[in-house]
N, C-alpha and C positions, 0 to 999 in steps of 0.2 A: 511968058505967054502965057496968059489968062487960060483957065479950061472954058471950055465952048462948052456952053449948056447944051443939050438936047433932052428934047421933053414930049417935042411931037409923036414921035416914032418910038413913044420905050417903048420895048416890049413888053406884055401881059402877066408872060411866063418866068419872070426872072429873077431867078433863084442867086441868095449872099452863097458865096464860096469862099470868101476868103477877107484880110483885115491888109491895108497897108503896116508894118512895121517901123519902114524907113526907108530911106534912102541905099541906096546901094554903089559902091564906087563912085567914081568921078562924071563920067560918062553917061547922066541919066537913068539911069537903073533905078529901081526899086527893087525893095523886099516883102516878099507878101507872104502870110500864117494861111495856110490852107484850114478851113476848119475840117477835112475830113484828108486821112490818112493817105487815100486816095484824089492824089492833083490832076491827072488826066486831063481836065475838062480847062484847067488852068493852064497848060501845056498845049493843048489846042485847036482850043478856043481865040481867035485874034479880036473879035470885039467885047471889051469890058466898060461896064456900066459900073461908073464909081459914086459913091456916095459920101461928104462931107460930116465926119462926127456933128451932130447938134445935139444941144442942149433939152435939157425936160421942159415946155413947157409949162405955162400958169397951173393948170389942173394934176404938174407930175410928170403925164403919158412922156413917152420920147415922141418924139417930132418928127419926120421926113424927109430928108433933104432931096431937093431936086437930082438926079439923075443925071449925069454928063460920060459920055460917050469918046470910048479912047481908044485907038487900035494900035495892039500889039504887032511888035515888028520883029522880037525875038523873046523866050523865055526858055529856059531851063530848070530842072532841079538845081537845091540848093541845100543840102545837108535837108530838114527835116522843113524846109522851105521851098519858092520858086521865084524865083529871081528874073525881073519883066523886065524889055524898053518898049517907050509909046514911041508913037509917030511923033517927030517935031521936039521929043525931048534928049537936049545931048548935055547936057549940065547936071550937076548936083543940086542946084537952089530951085531949079523944077523940080527935081524929083521928091525934093523935102514939103516941098506944098503940098505929096500926096500923101504926107504922115497919116497915118488912122482914119483916114478913109475904108469904108465898105466896096468890096467887091462882088462884082455882079454880071451874071452872066444867064443870057436865054435859056431857059432847059431845054428847046427846040435845036442846040446849038451842040447840045453834050455828043460827044461821042459814043458809037450806040456800044454794047455791051453783051457777053456772052447772054444765052435765056438762062443760064446759070447763075446769072450776074445781077448786080444791083446798086445801082446807085441809091446813096443814104437817102437823100432828099425823099426820093418814092418810095421809102418804106413808112414816112413819114407818116401818120394818118389811117395808116392799116389798124385794120381790128385782127387783134393776134389770140387766136384760139388754144389752147394746150386741153393738160389729158386731168382728166378725174376720175380713178377708175376706169380707164375703159375708154370712157367717154370722151369726146372733145366738146369742150364748154367756150365760152365767152375767158380769158382775163381780160382783155382793158383795149386801148387804143393807143398804137406807138407816136408817143410825143416829141422824142427827141432819140438819138441816135450818136452814141462817142465812142473812140478807141479806147481801150484801156490798158495799148500798150500789148496786147497780147490777137485780140481780137475786138470785131464792131460788140458790141450790149445796145439793147433794146431798152430803153427808159421807157415802162410802159404803165400809163394810168389808168388805175380797175375801174372798173363800172360794169355800167349794163348797157343797154338800148332801150328806148321805152317803145311804147306801141307805133309811136310813128317812123320806127327805127332809126330814132337819132341817138346820138351815144351822150349818157350822163355820167360823166364822174362820179368816183367815192371818194369822199370830201372827210379829212380825220377832223379830230376837235377845234384846230385852228382855221378850219377853212379851207385847208389843204389837199391836191390829190393826191392819193394813196398811189405807193407809185410801186413797182416790180420791174426789177433788172432779170430781163432773160440775155443771156447772152447767142450772138447772133454766130451761130456754129452750128455745120453738119449734124454733129450728135444732137442739135432741139429744132433747127428748123427741119421742117418736114417738105414746105411747099410756099411760095410767094406767089401769089395770083394778083396782080399788078389792074388789072382790067376789074377786079372786083374789089380791090382795096383789101386784101385776108392777108391772112400771114397761119398755118399752119404748122403746131409745131406740137412734140410729145413733151412740154414742159410742163413737171409735175406741180399740179395747184387744184388749193380746196378752195371752194366758195365760200363766201362769208352768208 
């Protein structure tokens, strides 16, 4: 059964949350590697948009594959992964065709979280402020979040705000962003304001 392409009603707030690593069993299930240690969205949301892997184009950039909508019938955690079965998938051959597809979910469908909890995708783009001699100073902008096995870590690109309040990354001699890794733990994170896209922290920072 070919995958049905659904592009007309493609949500504008799709978030890439994982990748299909293999088929699972013989009844059409797939195994997904979540990008976040918290896979609640994968386990709760029933509409997944999948994109096939696409090789780089002639300019060397990764092209974007059309998104295809599938309905999840069942899903459950399996060790560090999530296994799921889609409507209309009942044998392994169909599931094998989804290998290496990326999984996308509408941000609007994410389950709600407590006030002191945050989805990683909501932290990306936030400006992080640290401590310098008792004063709050801009450290940089969160570019990525990852799990080091013990806790989440913010990958912060150092930089400054220009006169138009646009963030400008500090670059090294090879024109790469200068990075600071900040543990996302209570000892260092004081406040997250998603509406203002700011994170206040006690992370010690010495401006250049």
